[in-house]
C-alpha positions as CSV (number, residue, x, y, z in Angstrom):
1,M,109.2,219.5,67.5
2,D,106.8,216.6,67.7
3,V,108.7,213.2,67.7
4,N,106.4,211.6,65.2
5,R,106.7,214.5,62.8
6,L,110.5,214.3,63.1
7,R,110.4,210.6,62.4
8,K,108.4,211.2,59.2
9,I,110.9,213.9,58.0
10,I,113.8,211.5,58.5
11,V,112.0,208.7,56.6
12,L,111.2,211.1,53.7
13,A,114.7,212.4,53.5
14,A,116.1,208.8,53.5
15,T,113.7,207.9,50.7
16,I,114.7,210.8,48.5
17,I,118.4,210.0,49.0
18,C,117.8,206.3,48.0
19,L,115.8,207.3,44.9
20,N,118.6,209.7,43.8
21,S,121.2,206.9,44.3
22,I,119.2,204.4,42.3
23,C,118.7,206.9,39.4
24,Y,122.4,207.7,39.5
25,A,123.4,204.1,39.4
26,E,121.1,203.4,36.4
27,S,122.5,206.4,34.5
28,A,126.2,205.7,35.4
29,E,128.3,203.2,33.5
30,L,128.4,199.9,35.3
31,P,131.8,198.1,35.9
32,G,132.7,195.6,33.3
33,W,132.8,192.7,35.8
34,I,129.1,193.3,36.5
35,T,128.0,193.2,32.9
36,E,130.0,190.0,32.4
37,F,127.5,188.2,34.6
38,E,125.0,188.6,31.9
39,N,127.3,187.3,29.2
40,P,130.3,185.5,30.8
41,P,133.5,185.3,28.7
42,A,134.7,181.9,27.5
43,W,137.2,181.4,30.4
44,A,134.4,181.8,33.0
45,R,132.1,179.2,31.3
46,P,132.1,175.4,31.7
47,Q,135.0,173.6,29.9
48,M,133.8,170.2,28.7
49,F,135.4,166.9,27.7
50,F,135.1,166.6,23.9
51,V,135.4,162.9,23.4
52,W,137.1,161.6,20.2
53,N,136.4,157.8,20.1
54,G,135.9,157.0,16.4
55,Q,137.0,158.3,13.0
56,V,137.4,162.1,13.6
57,T,136.1,164.2,10.7
58,T,135.9,168.0,10.2
59,E,132.1,167.7,9.8
60,R,131.7,166.0,13.2
61,V,134.1,168.3,14.9
62,R,132.2,171.4,13.6
63,E,128.8,169.9,14.5
64,M,129.9,169.1,18.1
65,L,131.5,172.4,18.7
66,Q,128.5,174.3,17.4
67,Q,126.3,172.3,19.8
68,Y,128.6,173.1,22.7
69,K,128.5,176.8,21.8
70,A,124.7,176.7,21.6
71,E,124.6,175.4,25.2
72,G,126.8,178.1,26.6
73,I,130.0,176.1,26.9
74,G,133.2,178.1,26.9
75,G,135.7,175.6,25.8
76,V,136.6,171.9,25.5
77,F,139.3,169.4,26.4
78,I,139.8,167.1,23.4
79,H,139.7,163.7,25.1
80,P,140.7,160.6,23.0
81,R,139.0,157.5,24.3
82,P,138.7,153.7,23.5
83,G,137.2,153.3,20.1
84,L,139.4,155.9,18.5
85,I,140.1,155.2,14.8
86,T,142.1,158.2,13.9
87,E,145.6,157.4,14.9
88,Y,146.6,159.1,18.1
89,L,149.4,161.8,17.7
90,S,149.6,161.1,14.0
91,P,149.8,163.8,11.3
92,E,146.0,163.2,10.7
93,W,145.4,163.7,14.5
94,F,147.1,167.1,14.5
95,E,145.2,168.1,11.3
96,M,141.9,167.4,13.1
97,W,143.3,169.2,16.1
98,Q,144.2,172.3,14.0
99,F,140.6,172.3,12.6
100,A,139.2,172.1,16.1
101,V,141.4,175.1,17.3
102,T,140.3,177.1,14.2
103,E,136.6,176.4,14.9
104,C,136.9,177.3,18.5
105,Q,138.5,180.6,17.6
106,R,135.6,181.3,15.2
107,L,133.1,180.4,17.8
108,G,134.8,182.4,20.6
109,M,135.7,179.2,22.5
110,E,138.8,177.8,24.1
111,C,140.4,174.4,23.1
112,H,142.6,172.5,25.6
113,I,144.8,169.4,25.7
114,Y,143.9,166.1,27.4
115,D,147.4,164.6,27.4
116,E,146.7,160.8,27.0
117,N,144.9,158.3,24.8
118,G,142.6,157.1,27.6
119,F,143.9,157.2,31.1
120,P,145.9,157.4,33.4
121,S,148.4,159.8,31.9
122,G,151.9,158.7,31.3
123,F,152.1,156.0,28.6
124,A,151.4,158.2,25.5
125,G,149.1,155.7,23.9
126,G,151.9,153.0,24.3
127,E,154.7,155.0,22.7
128,V,156.6,155.5,25.9
129,L,157.1,151.7,26.4
130,S,157.4,151.1,22.6
131,A,160.5,153.4,22.6
132,H,161.7,152.6,26.1
133,P,160.8,149.0,27.3
134,E,163.1,149.3,30.2
135,L,160.7,151.9,31.8
136,A,158.0,149.4,32.5
137,A,156.5,149.5,36.0
138,H,156.9,146.7,38.5
139,Y,155.2,145.4,41.6
140,L,156.2,143.5,44.7
141,T,154.3,140.3,45.4
142,A,154.5,137.1,47.5
143,V,155.1,133.7,46.0
144,K,154.5,130.5,48.0
145,I,157.4,128.0,47.9
146,T,156.7,124.4,48.7
147,E,159.1,122.7,46.2
148,P,162.5,124.6,46.4
149,A,164.0,122.6,43.5
150,K,161.5,124.3,41.2
151,Y,162.3,127.8,42.3
152,D,165.2,130.1,41.5
153,V,166.1,131.5,45.0
154,S,168.2,134.3,43.4
155,T,165.1,136.2,42.2
156,A,163.6,137.0,45.6
157,M,164.1,140.1,47.7
158,A,163.4,138.4,51.0
159,Y,161.9,135.2,52.4
160,F,159.4,134.7,55.3
161,V,157.6,132.0,57.2
162,L,154.4,132.1,59.1
163,P,155.1,130.5,62.5
164,D,151.3,130.3,63.3
165,P,148.2,131.6,61.7
166,N,148.0,134.6,64.0
167,G,151.7,135.4,64.3
168,A,153.7,138.0,62.4
169,P,155.8,136.7,59.4
170,Q,159.4,136.0,60.3
171,Q,162.2,136.6,57.8
172,V,164.4,133.7,57.1
173,D,167.5,133.0,54.9
174,E,168.0,130.9,51.8
175,E,168.9,127.8,53.9
176,A,165.3,127.8,55.2
177,V,164.0,128.0,51.7
178,M,165.7,124.8,50.8
179,K,163.7,123.1,53.6
180,A,160.4,124.4,52.4
181,N,157.6,121.8,52.0
182,P,153.8,121.8,51.7
183,Q,153.5,121.6,55.5
184,R,155.9,124.4,56.1
185,P,156.0,126.7,53.1
186,V,158.2,129.7,52.7
187,W,156.9,132.9,51.2
188,A,159.2,134.8,48.8
189,L,158.9,138.5,48.1
190,V,159.6,138.9,44.4
191,V,159.5,141.9,42.0
192,R,157.6,141.4,38.8
193,Q,156.8,143.6,35.8
194,V,153.2,144.7,35.4
195,E,151.3,143.0,32.7
196,A,150.7,144.4,29.2
197,S,147.2,145.9,28.7
198,D,145.2,146.9,25.6
199,K,144.2,150.0,27.6
200,H,147.9,151.0,27.5
201,G,148.5,150.4,23.8
202,G,149.3,146.8,24.3
203,F,152.3,147.6,26.6
204,P,152.8,147.6,30.3
205,Y,152.2,150.9,32.1
206,P,155.4,152.8,32.7
207,D,157.2,153.5,36.0
208,V,156.1,157.0,36.7
209,L,158.5,157.3,39.6
210,R,161.4,157.5,37.2
211,R,162.6,160.8,35.8
212,E,163.2,159.1,32.4
213,T,159.6,158.2,32.1
214,A,158.5,161.8,32.6
215,E,161.0,163.1,30.1
216,A,159.9,160.5,27.5
217,F,156.2,161.3,28.1
218,I,156.7,165.0,27.8
219,E,158.8,164.6,24.6
220,I,156.4,162.3,22.9
221,T,153.2,164.2,24.0
222,H,153.5,167.8,25.1
223,D,156.4,168.7,22.8
224,R,154.4,167.5,19.8
225,Y,151.5,169.8,20.7
226,A,154.0,172.6,21.2
227,D,155.5,172.0,17.8
228,H,152.1,172.4,16.2
229,F,150.3,175.0,18.4
230,R,153.0,176.9,20.4
231,N,151.6,180.2,19.2
232,E,148.2,179.4,20.7
233,F,149.5,178.5,24.1
234,G,148.0,181.0,26.6
235,K,145.4,182.1,24.1
236,T,143.0,179.5,22.6
237,I,144.9,176.7,24.3
238,K,145.4,177.5,28.0
239,Y,145.3,174.2,29.9
240,V,146.6,170.6,29.9
241,F,144.5,167.9,31.7
242,A,146.8,165.2,33.1
243,D,144.6,162.4,34.3
244,E,145.8,160.6,37.5
245,P,149.3,159.1,36.7
246,D,149.2,155.7,38.4
247,M,151.3,153.3,40.3
248,P,149.8,149.9,39.3
249,G,150.0,147.1,41.8
250,K,146.7,145.2,41.7
251,N,148.6,142.0,42.2
252,G,151.0,143.3,44.8
253,L,152.6,146.5,46.1
254,P,153.7,149.1,43.6
255,W,157.5,149.0,43.2
256,S,160.3,150.8,41.4
257,H,163.8,149.6,40.7
258,Y,165.0,152.9,41.8
259,L,163.3,152.8,45.2
260,L,166.2,150.9,46.9
261,Q,168.8,153.2,45.4
262,E,167.0,156.4,46.3
263,F,166.0,155.1,49.8
264,R,169.6,154.3,50.7
265,R,170.7,157.7,49.4
266,Q,168.2,159.5,51.7
267,H,168.2,157.2,54.8
268,D,171.7,155.5,54.8
269,Y,170.4,152.0,55.1
270,D,169.1,149.2,52.9
271,L,165.3,149.1,52.7
272,R,165.5,145.3,52.2
273,D,166.5,145.1,55.9
274,K,163.1,146.4,56.8
275,I,161.1,144.9,54.0
276,G,159.0,142.8,56.4
277,P,157.6,145.7,58.4
278,L,157.0,147.6,55.2
279,C,154.9,144.8,53.7
280,F,153.3,143.2,56.7
281,G,153.3,145.9,59.3
282,V,154.8,145.8,62.8
283,P,153.1,144.3,65.9
284,T,151.9,147.0,68.3
285,R,154.3,145.8,71.0
286,Q,157.3,146.3,68.7
287,R,156.5,149.8,67.6
């Protein structure tokens, strides 16, 4: 048989097979996951921050959720922000939350939890420190001593002098502190509580390294949502957004009162014996 004729027959047969396959595919029922590309379910669509930063009303909640739905949004994280007038975690708060959940169900959307009044997560709008002031975070900072008589030496964790501008700090004892003067100052490492902030409900941020802080935060925040909406967990409400729990230390190094205790338990020596290298580093020749 002529080679060119054979090639034409093969091409014709392949074309017929392809056309039959296309016709069959068009007539056969397509898998569900293919049709969902045309109209994705709520869980596969964007989930947006729904900011509450004023007086929350049913009218405003309904209007915003309808606009989200019209733009193809699948769900929202209700995000309280500065400017909020409706009291956070109050009975009125949860009434508005219930309305939002009901509206999301009506619209075929999801409604999720943002677990803080602002950010970072952990202070429950100030309620954690209001109920447990002993859970405030702390930081380690350096204080310059030039007049020992005006300084309480019992408050420091360690003392250091700078032998020369380019030298490594050298740890000294309290006797050296009593000799401090403007020409030869001594630097004390002291632990201080973080400052109160309006962003944290007028309280300091809590020590998130402590188990008690986590337990208090969960009880004040997550447990309240569970009390109101437990039956919707895993359905309309699927996720909790926890926003970057922090270790504040803008004026020094983040510190926890439990660090020394836990460090000794794990390493069998007192971290204060190595506080200099921890804070100031170690010269390369000593590593």
